[in-house]
C-alpha positions as CSV (number, residue, x, y, z in Angstrom):
1,M,0.3,0.0,-0.1
2,I,1.4,3.7,-0.9
3,L,0.2,6.0,1.8
4,L,0.8,9.8,1.1
5,L,0.0,12.2,3.9
6,D,0.0,15.9,4.6
7,Y,1.8,16.9,7.6
8,D,0.1,20.3,9.6
9,G,-3.2,19.8,10.1
10,T,-3.5,16.1,9.1
11,L,-0.4,14.5,11.3
12,T,-0.4,17.4,13.7
13,P,-3.3,19.8,15.0
14,I,-3.1,23.2,13.2
15,V,-1.1,25.6,15.4
16,S,-1.0,29.5,15.9
17,D,2.9,29.1,15.3
18,P,4.1,26.9,12.4
19,A,7.0,26.2,14.3
20,E,5.3,24.8,17.3
21,A,3.3,22.0,15.2
22,K,5.5,19.5,16.5
23,I,4.6,15.9,16.4
24,E,4.2,13.5,19.6
25,P,6.9,11.1,20.2
26,A,4.5,7.9,20.1
27,R,3.1,9.3,16.6
28,K,6.5,9.7,15.2
29,K,7.2,6.0,16.5
30,F,3.9,4.8,15.1
31,L,4.8,6.5,11.6
32,T,8.1,4.4,11.6
33,E,6.8,1.6,12.3
34,L,4.0,1.9,9.4
35,A,6.2,2.9,7.2
36,K,8.1,-0.6,7.7
37,R,5.3,-2.2,6.2
38,H,3.9,0.0,3.5
39,T,5.6,2.9,1.3
40,L,4.8,6.0,3.2
41,A,5.3,9.6,2.1
42,M,4.6,12.9,3.4
43,I,3.6,15.5,1.0
44,T,3.9,19.2,2.5
45,G,4.1,22.8,2.0
46,R,7.1,23.0,3.9
47,D,10.7,23.2,2.7
48,I,13.1,20.5,4.4
49,E,14.5,22.5,7.2
50,S,11.2,23.4,8.1
51,L,9.9,19.7,8.7
52,R,13.0,18.8,10.5
53,G,12.3,21.2,12.7
54,V,9.0,20.0,13.4
55,F,9.2,16.2,13.0
56,G,12.7,16.1,14.1
57,D,15.1,13.3,12.3
58,I,12.8,12.1,9.7
59,P,13.2,7.8,9.4
60,P,15.4,6.5,6.5
61,T,11.9,4.5,5.4
62,I,9.5,7.8,5.0
63,Y,10.1,9.7,2.1
64,V,9.1,13.5,2.0
65,I,8.0,15.7,-1.0
66,T,8.9,19.3,-0.1
67,S,7.2,22.7,-1.0
68,H,4.1,20.9,-2.5
69,G,6.2,18.9,-4.6
70,A,9.3,20.7,-5.3
71,S,11.7,18.0,-4.2
72,I,11.5,14.2,-3.0
73,Y,14.1,13.2,-0.1
74,R,14.7,10.2,1.8
75,N,17.4,9.1,4.0
76,G,18.7,12.5,4.5
77,R,19.2,12.5,0.5
78,L,17.5,15.3,-1.6
79,L,16.3,12.1,-4.4
80,K,14.7,14.3,-7.1
81,R,14.1,18.2,-7.7
82,F,11.3,19.4,-9.8
83,A,11.2,23.2,-9.1
84,T,12.1,25.2,-12.3
85,A,11.7,28.6,-10.9
86,K,12.9,30.6,-7.7
87,A,10.3,32.9,-5.9
88,P,11.2,36.4,-6.4
89,D,13.2,38.9,-4.1
90,L,10.2,39.5,-0.8
91,S,12.4,42.2,0.7
92,S,9.9,44.6,-0.5
93,L,7.1,42.6,1.0
94,K,8.7,41.8,4.2
95,E,9.3,45.9,4.6
96,K,5.6,46.5,4.1
97,L,4.4,43.9,6.6
98,S,7.0,44.6,9.1
99,S,5.1,46.6,11.4
100,V,2.1,43.8,11.5
101,K,2.5,41.7,14.4
102,G,2.3,37.9,14.4
103,V,2.9,37.5,10.5
104,I,5.0,35.4,9.2
105,I,6.6,35.1,5.5
106,E,7.8,31.8,4.7
107,E,10.4,31.4,1.9
108,K,10.6,27.7,-0.2
109,E,11.6,26.1,-3.3
110,G,10.1,27.9,-5.8
111,C,7.4,29.4,-3.6
112,F,6.6,31.7,-0.6
113,A,3.7,31.4,1.9
114,V,2.7,34.5,4.2
115,H,1.1,33.0,7.6
116,Y,-1.6,35.2,9.2
117,R,-2.9,33.0,12.1
118,K,-1.3,34.9,14.7
119,V,-2.8,38.4,13.3
120,G,-5.6,40.2,14.8
121,E,-8.9,40.0,12.4
122,K,-8.2,44.1,11.9
123,E,-5.0,43.8,10.3
124,E,-5.9,40.5,7.9
125,E,-7.1,42.6,5.2
126,R,-3.8,44.4,5.0
127,V,-1.7,41.2,5.0
128,K,-4.0,40.1,2.1
129,E,-3.7,43.5,0.4
130,A,0.0,43.3,0.3
131,F,0.3,40.1,-0.5
132,R,-2.1,40.9,-3.5
133,E,0.0,43.8,-4.5
134,F,3.0,41.7,-4.7
135,I,2.0,39.3,-6.7
136,E,0.8,41.9,-9.3
137,K,4.0,42.8,-9.5
138,H,5.7,39.5,-9.5
139,P,2.8,37.1,-11.2
140,P,3.4,33.3,-9.8
141,K,2.0,30.2,-12.0
142,K,-0.2,29.5,-8.8
143,V,-1.6,31.0,-5.9
144,I,-3.3,29.1,-3.0
145,E,-4.8,30.6,-0.1
146,G,-4.9,27.9,2.6
147,K,-6.0,28.3,6.2
148,K,-4.6,31.7,7.4
149,V,-2.1,31.1,4.8
150,L,-1.6,32.5,1.6
151,E,0.9,31.3,-0.9
152,A,2.4,31.9,-4.5
153,V,3.9,28.9,-6.5
154,Y,6.4,30.2,-9.2
155,G,7.6,26.7,-9.8
156,G,4.5,25.5,-12.1
157,F,3.8,22.4,-9.6
158,D,1.4,21.8,-6.7
159,K,0.2,18.8,-4.6
160,G,-1.6,17.2,-7.6
161,T,1.4,17.1,-9.8
162,A,3.7,16.0,-6.8
163,V,1.5,12.9,-6.4
164,K,2.1,12.0,-9.9
165,N,5.7,13.0,-10.0
166,F,6.0,10.7,-6.9
167,L,4.5,7.3,-8.3
168,E,6.0,7.8,-11.4
169,F,9.5,8.3,-9.5
170,I,9.2,4.7,-7.4
171,K,7.7,3.1,-10.3
172,W,3.9,2.7,-9.3
173,D,2.7,-0.4,-10.9
174,G,-1.2,0.9,-11.0
175,Q,-2.2,-2.4,-8.9
176,E,-0.7,-1.3,-5.3
177,P,-3.8,0.4,-3.3
178,V,-2.9,4.3,-3.1
179,I,-4.5,6.3,-0.1
180,Y,-3.9,10.4,0.3
181,I,-4.7,12.4,3.4
182,G,-4.9,16.1,3.4
183,D,-6.8,18.6,5.3
184,D,-6.7,22.0,3.5
185,T,-7.5,23.5,-0.2
186,T,-3.6,23.0,-1.1
187,D,-4.4,18.8,-0.6
188,R,-7.4,19.0,-3.1
189,D,-5.4,18.7,-6.0
190,A,-3.6,15.7,-4.5
191,L,-7.0,14.1,-3.7
192,R,-8.3,14.7,-7.3
193,A,-5.2,13.4,-8.4
194,V,-5.5,10.1,-6.2
195,K,-9.2,9.7,-7.4
196,E,-8.2,10.0,-11.1
197,L,-5.5,7.3,-10.5
198,G,-8.4,5.1,-8.8
199,G,-7.0,5.3,-5.3
200,T,-8.9,6.7,-2.2
201,G,-8.9,10.5,-0.9
202,V,-8.9,11.2,2.6
203,F,-10.1,14.7,4.0
204,V,-9.7,15.7,7.4
205,G,-11.9,18.4,8.2
206,E,-16.0,19.4,9.0
207,R,-17.3,18.7,5.0
208,K,-16.3,16.4,2.7
209,P,-15.1,18.2,-0.4
210,P,-16.3,16.3,-3.8
211,E,-12.6,14.9,-4.6
212,A,-12.7,13.0,-1.3
213,D,-14.0,9.7,-0.8
214,I,-13.7,9.6,3.2
215,L,-14.1,11.9,5.8
216,L,-12.3,12.2,9.1
217,K,-13.0,14.9,11.5
218,N,-9.5,15.2,13.2
219,V,-5.8,14.0,14.1
220,E,-6.8,11.5,16.3
221,E,-9.3,9.6,13.5
222,V,-6.6,10.2,11.6
223,Y,-4.7,8.1,13.3
224,G,-7.4,6.0,14.2
225,F,-8.1,5.3,10.3
226,L,-4.4,4.5,9.8
227,R,-4.0,1.8,12.7
228,S,-7.1,0.2,10.9
229,L,-4.8,-0.5,7.8
């Protein structure tokens, strides 16, 4: 079985500061054991250093696909890079938002993200307007609006292409069952891709989107579902 798992909001609860989304030791141990029995990959919007910061040492049995599909890592090594473009210089955006308390600008491979979960409600529109003005001057190939985060992708990839590229990379034969689990708008591309390939899409949240086959309410139910496998 091939298990493709989002990280934030799926394997760990969403928190106000992305740097604090650390996985519980027991859950990390469980995933390590699960990866010995199935092909397991985490597909995340984070870059590799950001993921290591919250996950810790990544077991050599677990694949990591970073920045919505920019690169594939395993056993501490870069195996494949798909990013074809770099994000623009963010100095002007950082300067414009420097006085907004709680905003976090994350630079990644071929993309960048503006997190505003810790920003006050009155300042949220200011953050969104600054983001819109910046991408008008530096148009990305894709804009993704997630849970209190805005992302501009310049590399021409998303989690849907990440799924397809990864399955091609591991030489998937089309027979082994594929399951994707995610919780955000960024995961819907992946759910759609898995569905097209005959796999099973699992969404974590309050309502099941049309791309998903199964709905789980929270992170606890995710681990219950994984244990049932």
